[in-house]
Structure formats: C-alpha cells, structure tokens
C-alpha atoms as a printed R data frame, in Angstrom:
    type eleno elety resid chain resno       x      y       z
1   ATOM     1    CA   MET     A     1 -18.485 25.631  99.456
2   ATOM     2    CA   THR     A     2 -16.348 28.656  98.729
3   ATOM     3    CA   GLU     A     3 -16.430 31.909 100.612
4   ATOM     4    CA   SER     A     4 -16.965 34.977  98.519
5   ATOM     5    CA   LYS     A     5 -14.118 37.429  98.605
6   ATOM     6    CA   PRO     A     6 -15.115 40.872  99.855
7   ATOM     7    CA   SER     A     7 -15.319 43.563  97.206
8   ATOM     8    CA   ARG     A     8 -12.467 46.008  96.931
9   ATOM     9    CA   ALA     A     9 -13.034 49.215  98.865
10  ATOM    10    CA   PRO     A    10 -14.337 51.987  96.614
11  ATOM    11    CA   VAL     A    11 -12.666 55.369  96.487
12  ATOM    12    CA   HIS     A    12 -15.625 56.973  98.256
13  ATOM    13    CA   LEU     A    13 -14.934 54.808 101.325
14  ATOM    14    CA   TRP     A    14 -11.502 56.393 101.628
15  ATOM    15    CA   ILE     A    15 -12.951 59.875 101.139
16  ATOM    16    CA   VAL     A    16 -15.800 59.371 103.622
17  ATOM    17    CA   GLY     A    17 -13.519 57.539 106.049
18  ATOM    18    CA   GLY     A    18 -10.777 60.159 105.825
19  ATOM    19    CA   LEU     A    19 -13.162 63.052 106.399
20  ATOM    20    CA   ALA     A    20 -14.878 61.157 109.226
21  ATOM    21    CA   LEU     A    21 -11.504 60.434 110.801
22  ATOM    22    CA   LEU     A    22 -10.658 64.156 110.803
23  ATOM    23    CA   TRP     A    23 -14.119 64.952 112.183
24  ATOM    24    CA   ASN     A    24 -13.731 62.423 115.001
25  ATOM    25    CA   LEU     A    25 -10.196 63.587 115.763
26  ATOM    26    CA   MET     A    26 -11.576 67.093 116.291
27  ATOM    27    CA   GLY     A    27 -14.043 65.624 118.785
28  ATOM    28    CA   ALA     A    28 -11.250 63.727 120.520
29  ATOM    29    CA   VAL     A    29  -9.142 66.887 120.804
30  ATOM    30    CA   ASP     A    30 -12.137 68.766 122.234
31  ATOM    31    CA   TYR     A    31 -12.712 65.975 124.764
32  ATOM    32    CA   VAL     A    32  -9.069 65.834 125.868
33  ATOM    33    CA   LEU     A    33  -8.669 69.608 126.127
34  ATOM    34    CA   THR     A    34 -11.931 69.914 128.062
35  ATOM    35    CA   MET     A    35 -11.151 67.042 130.425
36  ATOM    36    CA   THR     A    36  -7.629 68.350 131.094
37  ATOM    37    CA   ARG     A    37  -9.052 71.869 131.493
38  ATOM    38    CA   ASN     A    38  -6.545 73.247 129.018
39  ATOM    39    CA   GLU     A    39  -6.374 76.933 129.847
40  ATOM    40    CA   ALA     A    40  -5.802 78.202 126.316
41  ATOM    41    CA   TYR     A    41  -8.661 76.141 124.886
42  ATOM    42    CA   MET     A    42 -11.134 76.724 127.692
43  ATOM    43    CA   SER     A    43 -10.473 80.483 127.801
44  ATOM    44    CA   HIS     A    44 -12.915 80.871 124.886
45  ATOM    45    CA   PHE     A    45 -15.865 79.902 127.087
46  ATOM    46    CA   THR     A    46 -17.817 82.004 129.549
47  ATOM    47    CA   PRO     A    47 -17.608 81.264 133.284
48  ATOM    48    CA   GLU     A    48 -21.156 79.837 133.086
49  ATOM    49    CA   GLN     A    49 -20.192 77.515 130.250
50  ATOM    50    CA   LEU     A    50 -17.094 76.351 132.144
51  ATOM    51    CA   GLU     A    51 -19.205 75.626 135.215
52  ATOM    52    CA   PHE     A    52 -21.587 73.660 132.980
53  ATOM    53    CA   PHE     A    53 -18.795 71.585 131.372
54  ATOM    54    CA   TYR     A    54 -16.974 70.940 134.616
55  ATOM    55    CA   GLY     A    55 -20.188 70.036 136.421
56  ATOM    56    CA   PHE     A    56 -21.086 66.992 134.332
57  ATOM    57    CA   PRO     A    57 -21.837 63.946 136.485
58  ATOM    58    CA   ALA     A    58 -19.372 61.063 136.159
59  ATOM    59    CA   TRP     A    59 -21.839 58.971 134.162
60  ATOM    60    CA   VAL     A    60 -22.208 61.758 131.560
61  ATOM    61    CA   VAL     A    61 -18.428 62.073 131.279
62  ATOM    62    CA   ALA     A    62 -18.206 58.271 130.876
63  ATOM    63    CA   LEU     A    63 -20.855 58.251 128.128
64  ATOM    64    CA   TRP     A    64 -19.139 61.200 126.439
65  ATOM    65    CA   ALA     A    65 -15.842 59.282 126.502
66  ATOM    66    CA   ILE     A    66 -17.477 56.188 124.992
67  ATOM    67    CA   ALA     A    67 -19.119 58.357 122.328
68  ATOM    68    CA   ILE     A    68 -15.844 60.063 121.398
69  ATOM    69    CA   TRP     A    69 -13.471 57.105 121.487
70  ATOM    70    CA   GLY     A    70 -16.086 54.725 120.101
71  ATOM    71    CA   GLY     A    71 -16.670 57.041 117.158
72  ATOM    72    CA   LEU     A    72 -12.956 57.202 116.485
73  ATOM    73    CA   LEU     A    73 -12.624 53.415 116.750
74  ATOM    74    CA   GLY     A    74 -15.657 52.940 114.505
75  ATOM    75    CA   ILE     A    75 -14.106 55.060 111.758
76  ATOM    76    CA   ILE     A    76 -10.782 53.258 112.054
77  ATOM    77    CA   LEU     A    77 -12.690 49.976 111.663
78  ATOM    78    CA   LEU     A    78 -14.481 51.430 108.628
79  ATOM    79    CA   LEU     A    79 -11.143 52.360 107.063
80  ATOM    80    CA   LEU     A    80  -9.913 48.826 107.807
81  ATOM    81    CA   CYS     A    81 -13.047 47.523 106.041
82  ATOM    82    CA   ARG     A    82 -14.295 45.743 109.160
83  ATOM    83    CA   LYS     A    83 -18.012 45.195 109.641
84  ATOM    84    CA   GLN     A    84 -17.496 45.721 113.385
85  ATOM    85    CA   ALA     A    85 -17.560 49.429 112.495
86  ATOM    86    CA   VAL     A    86 -21.369 49.307 112.487
87  ATOM    87    CA   PRO     A    87 -22.040 48.185 116.080
88  ATOM    88    CA   VAL     A    88 -19.210 50.357 117.409
89  ATOM    89    CA   LEU     A    89 -20.665 53.412 115.660
90  ATOM    90    CA   VAL     A    90 -24.151 52.535 116.942
91  ATOM    91    CA   VAL     A    91 -22.912 52.351 120.549
92  ATOM    92    CA   SER     A    92 -21.021 55.618 120.068
93  ATOM    93    CA   PHE     A    93 -24.185 57.242 118.704
94  ATOM    94    CA   ALA     A    94 -26.330 55.948 121.580
95  ATOM    95    CA   CYS     A    95 -23.882 57.351 124.131
96  ATOM    96    CA   MET     A    96 -23.724 60.670 122.316
97  ATOM    97    CA   ALA     A    97 -27.534 60.849 122.174
98  ATOM    98    CA   ALA     A    98 -27.760 60.112 125.905
99  ATOM    99    CA   THR     A    99 -25.323 62.919 126.715
100 ATOM   100    CA   MET     A   100 -27.304 65.312 124.516
101 ATOM   101    CA   ILE     A   101 -30.553 64.355 126.226
102 ATOM   102    CA   HIS     A   102 -28.932 65.017 129.582
103 ATOM   103    CA   ASN     A   103 -27.193 68.229 128.572
104 ATOM   104    CA   TYR     A   104 -30.075 69.849 126.694
105 ATOM   105    CA   GLY     A   105 -33.057 68.184 128.323
106 ATOM   106    CA   PHE     A   106 -32.120 68.143 131.977
107 ATOM   107    CA   ALA     A   107 -28.983 70.192 132.678
108 ATOM   108    CA   GLY     A   108 -29.831 73.563 131.163
109 ATOM   109    CA   GLY     A   109 -27.575 73.266 128.153
110 ATOM   110    CA   VAL     A   110 -29.972 75.228 125.968
111 ATOM   111    CA   GLU     A   111 -29.602 78.311 128.143
112 ATOM   112    CA   ILE     A   112 -25.843 77.860 128.546
113 ATOM   113    CA   SER     A   113 -24.896 77.196 124.929
114 ATOM   114    CA   GLY     A   114 -27.619 79.070 123.088
115 ATOM   115    CA   GLY     A   115 -28.460 78.374 119.476
116 ATOM   116    CA   SER     A   116 -24.906 77.681 118.354
117 ATOM   117    CA   GLY     A   117 -24.479 74.761 120.759
118 ATOM   118    CA   ILE     A   118 -27.771 73.217 119.721
119 ATOM   119    CA   PHE     A   119 -26.954 73.698 116.029
120 ATOM   120    CA   PHE     A   120 -23.526 72.078 116.384
121 ATOM   121    CA   SER     A   121 -24.972 69.198 118.404
122 ATOM   122    CA   GLY     A   122 -27.542 68.734 115.653
123 ATOM   123    CA   VAL     A   123 -24.752 68.523 113.083
124 ATOM   124    CA   VAL     A   124 -22.968 65.913 115.231
125 ATOM   125    CA   PHE     A   125 -26.240 63.953 115.486
126 ATOM   126    CA   VAL     A   126 -26.834 63.982 111.702
127 ATOM   127    CA   VAL     A   127 -23.221 63.121 110.833
128 ATOM   128    CA   SER     A   128 -23.286 60.219 113.308
129 ATOM   129    CA   ILE     A   129 -26.454 58.778 111.784
130 ATOM   130    CA   ALA     A   130 -25.065 59.249 108.272
131 ATOM   131    CA   LEU     A   131 -21.891 57.334 109.186
132 ATOM   132    CA   ILE     A   132 -23.949 54.459 110.609
133 ATOM   133    CA   VAL     A   133 -26.106 54.326 107.464
134 ATOM   134    CA   TYR     A   134 -23.006 54.461 105.261
135 ATOM   135    CA   SER     A   135 -21.245 51.708 107.228
136 ATOM   136    CA   ARG     A   136 -24.334 49.491 107.044
137 ATOM   137    CA   ALA     A   137 -24.527 50.044 103.286
138 ATOM   138    CA   MET     A   138 -20.867 49.120 102.892
139 ATOM   139    CA   THR     A   139 -21.482 45.958 104.941
140 ATOM   140    CA   ARG     A   140 -24.476 44.981 102.790
141 ATOM   141    CA   LYS     A   141 -22.373 45.463  99.656
142 ATOM   142    CA   GLY     A   142 -19.668 43.197 101.057
143 ATOM   143    CA   ILE     A   143 -17.093 45.970 101.366
144 ATOM   144    CA   LEU     A   144 -16.870 45.566 105.135
145 ATOM   145    CA   SER     A   145 -16.264 42.016 106.280
C-alpha cells in the first residue's frame, strides 16, 4: 500500500494564509499592548473603556490569550500545510466566542464599546469561521496533511 503524496499548496493558500497572519498579528499586538497597559496605545480609549478592559476576570483574560495565540498558531500551521490548523483554529474560535459572550452578554460591553465594538467583533467572528471553513476545505483536498 502506498501513501498518497499531499497536493502542492495552491497560490490562494499563501494569499489567504499571509493575510490571515497579518490579521492575527494585529490581534496579538492589541492583546500585548492592552495587557501591558501601554500608555500610548491605551490613551485612545475612554476611562470607562479602560476600566472595562482592565476589569476582565482572569478566566476571560485566559480565554482571550488562548483565542489570540491559538489563532496565530493555527495560521502558522495552515502556512506549514498542517492539518492540525483546523482543531487549533476551532479552539481559538471557541475561546473567542466565549469572551464575546461574556463581554457583550454579561459585562456591559455593548454600552461601553457602542456599535463600533460590536461591528468589529462581528468581523472577527466571521473571519474566524471563514478561516476554519477554509482550513477544513484544504484538509479535505489533501493540501493540509
């Protein structure tokens, strides 16, 4: 019995992966600057927003970290054509969804962030699902092994 050789990665994988890597790096920078309370970065937020961000319970911060770093790892795995990208991206998505449920459903995030925060979170949600669907499709086609 011979193992089939995985297909060569198509150009669109490099385009999607490259854009997703930049997208996830922006999230990682936001996470690091928020967690380190970078004065220049955080000066763009109102005192109420700062209180909101700095008041997250430890479990929300932990899930946020898993979402951010898991998303980055998932995209790196995608670029390396590894099928492990799929479960890593799914875990990242689940953690991100849990933080959104907390922030907007229970912690008053709607009032704090207004429409722009909800819109941006919606974009993050849709992009995350799209990357999972794309990674699954690449696995089914034998691109990710």
